[in-house]
C-alpha positions in Angstrom: 75.1 114.3 106.5 78.4 114.2 104.6 81.8 113.4 106.1 83.4 116.6 104.8 80.5 118.7 106.4 81.0 117.1 109.8 84.8 117.3 109.6 84.8 120.9 108.7 82.3 121.8 111.3 84.3 120.1 114.1 87.5 121.6 112.9 86.0 125.1 112.8 84.5 124.7 116.3 87.7 123.5 117.8 89.7 126.2 116.1 87.4 129.0 117.0 86.0 128.0 120.4 88.7 125.7 121.9 91.8 127.3 120.5 90.3 130.9 120.5 91.0 131.2 116.7 94.7 130.5 117.1 96.2 128.8 114.1 98.3 125.9 115.4 98.2 124.1 112.1 95.2 121.9 113.1 95.0 119.0 110.6 92.5 116.2 110.4 95.0 113.9 112.0 96.4 116.2 114.7 96.4 114.2 117.9 93.9 116.2 119.9 94.4 114.6 123.3 98.1 113.8 123.0 99.0 117.4 122.1 96.6 118.8 124.7 94.4 120.5 122.1 91.4 119.3 124.1 90.9 118.2 127.7 88.0 116.7 129.6 86.2 120.0 129.9 86.7 120.7 126.2 85.3 117.2 125.4 82.1 118.1 127.2 81.9 121.3 125.1 82.5 119.4 121.9 79.8 116.9 122.9 77.4 119.9 123.4 78.4 121.3 120.0 77.7 118.0 118.3 74.3 117.9 119.9 73.5 121.5 118.9 74.9 121.3 115.4 73.8 117.8 114.4 71.2 116.7 116.9 73.3 113.7 117.8 73.9 112.6 121.4 77.1 110.7 122.0 76.6 107.9 124.6 78.9 108.0 127.5 80.4 104.6 126.6 81.6 106.1 123.3 83.5 109.0 124.9 86.9 107.3 124.8 90.4 108.4 123.9 90.1 106.3 120.7 87.1 108.3 119.5 88.6 111.7 120.4 92.1 110.9 119.1 91.8 113.2 116.1 89.2 114.9 114.0 88.9 111.9 111.6 88.1 109.6 114.6 85.6 112.1 116.0 84.0 112.5 112.6 83.6 108.7 112.2 82.0 108.5 115.6 79.5 111.2 114.7 78.6 109.6 111.4 78.5 106.1 113.0 76.0 107.2 115.6 74.0 109.1 113.0 73.7 105.9 110.9 72.5 104.0 114.0 69.6 106.4 114.7 
């Protein structure tokens, strides 16, 4: 699993499913929580997407504001857990 693959999949999911396809200029470093791009309900949906897309379950203790800060942080979380398994 490549970083670019995970990053693009997460960006596409958030753009299409969370933002309903609206182009808000979502970048890899856009602050997802701070700008209200995702909320607690959307985080659950993103976790389900990660499970369905990559077969990776994010442990509850890893669901933190730091890990969901932006797409880069979220991608590093997914790749880090993938390496552990």
